N, C-alpha and C positions, 0 to 999 in steps of 0.2 A: 345375624342375617347372612345368608349365603349369597354369592354373586348372582346366582340364577334368580333369587327372590328380587333382587334389585331390578333385574331386567323386566319383570312383570308387574312391579308395584307402581302405583301412582305416587310420585314424590312431590311434596310441597316445595315450592321454591325456598332455598335456604337464604337467598339474597333477593333484593328487589329485582323486578323485571328489568332487563337491560334498557337503559335510556338511550333513545336515538340521539345522535350528535346534534349539536346546535344547528338549527336549520341554515344559519348563515354560512356554515362550513361546507354545505352541500348545495348544489344547484337544485332547482325545483324538480328537474328531471331525475337527478340522482336521489333526492329524497323520496320520490315516488317509487323509484326502482328498489330502494332499500326497504321501504314499507312493504311492497309486494313480495320481495324476497323473504323477509322475516316472517310473513304470514304462513309460509310453507313449513315452519318449524313449530313444534309443540311448545306451548307457553310454560310447561313444567320445567323446573330446574333440578339440578343435582347438587347435593351438598358435598363437602369434601370426603365424607365417609363413603358416599355412593361412588364418587370418582375413584377413590382408592380401591374399592371392591371391583369396579369395572376394569381398572388397569391391571389388577391381579388376575382377573379372569381372562383378559385379553392376552396377558403374558403366557397363559397356559393354552392359548390357541382357541379360545371361545369366540367364534365368529359373531354370535349374537351381541356379546360385549363390544366387539369391534364396531358393529353397526350402531349401537347406542352411542358410543364415543364419537363416531364419525358424525352422526346427526347433531349431537350436542356441540361439538367443536366447529361444525360448519356455521352454526349460528354465532358462536363466539368469534370465528374468523371474520364473518361479515361485519360484526360490531367493531373489531379491531381495524379492519380496512377502512371503515367509515371514520373512525377516530384519527387515523393516520392519512386520510385522504389529502391529495394535493392536486394542483392544476395540471401537472404534467401527465397524469394518467387517469383514465375514466374509472369511476367507482366500480362499475361492473367488471372491468379488467382487473382491478385491484382485488376484488373479492375472488375472482377466478385464481389469481396468483396465490391468495391466502389459502384457498382450498387445495391447490396443488402442493403447497408447503405442508398442509395437514396430511394429505395422502402420502406424501413422501416420508413424513415423520412416522406414520403408522407402519411403514415398511422397514424403518431403520432397525437394525439389530442391537445397536448400543444406544443408550444404556439398557440393561436388561430390565431394570425397575423404572419404568416410565411413570410420570405423574403429571398433575395439572400444570405445575410451574414449568416443567420441561416442555410440555406440549404448547403452552402459550408462548414460550420463548422461541420455539421452532416456527410457529406461525408468524409471530412478529418479525423474526429474522427474514422469513420469506417475503413478507410485505415490504420491509425496508430494502431488501435486495432488488425487488421489482421497481420500487420508486427510484432507487439510485441508478439502475440501468436505464430507465426511461428518461430521467433527468440528464444523464450523460448523452443519450441519443438525441434529445432535444437540443442540447448544447452543440453537438456535432452538426445537426441539421441547420441550426441557426447560423453557425459558422460558415457552412457551405453556401447558404442563401446569401450571406453577406459577401462572400467571395464572388459569387455569380453577379451580384449587383455591382460590385466594384469593377469587375472585369468589363461588364457591359458599358458602364459609365466611362471607363477609361478608353475603350475602343471608340465610343462615340466622340469623345474629346479629341482623339488622335485623327479621326477621319470626319470630315463634314459630309453632308448628304450628297454633294456633287462630286466628291473625291472618290475615285475608284481604287485608291491605294489599298493593297492587301498586305497584311503583316503575317509573317510566319510565326509559328508558336515560339520559336527560339527568339525572334525579335520582340514579341510580346513579353516574354520572360525577362528580357533585359530591361525593356522600357518600364514594366510594372514591378520589377524587382520581386518576381514570383518564380517558384520552381516550375520547370517545364511539365513535370508530371501533374502538379497541382492545376496548372492551366488546362491540361488535357482532361482531368477529372471534371473541372468546372464546365468545359465545353461539352463533355458527354452529358452532363446534367441538363444543359440547355438544348441539347440536340444539334449543336453547331459544330460537331466534331467531324463533319464530312469534308 
């Protein structure tokens, strides 16, 4: 069977249809989004021989093969995103990151002989990278919120409502055992840096 035949044939699923993740792993909104998203893809599957032929055709510059691979792996990417879903990032954003990883992988020149395992690895790596970045950002945000709350609380303790005493940033840094630049950053966040 030639690669061009694969592009126009109806292929029976080689494996069971992808199972949506356990509903408890996703919110109702995310579950509805995933169901709607997956409806835009053909239910037909590709077996390993089909994928091998498509990757070979793609390596030779066949844009139709690229289109079929893109559609197939967009559905796979959504499934992987749902399986790796976490609280720190919305499922729709995670699917978008998975699709970006897919598109970036299709443009990579190495290795010359791409295959299913390689593509899935690239998509998974993109998803995990997005989750790690979002988790680190959430940690930084939580840390700053904590600093803001601590600074506001400390300033309230140092001054009572009737007291008009003002502290300079340098004095606050000494009293609170904080870096001057850190206090400036916190004050900028609260809008009190004037």
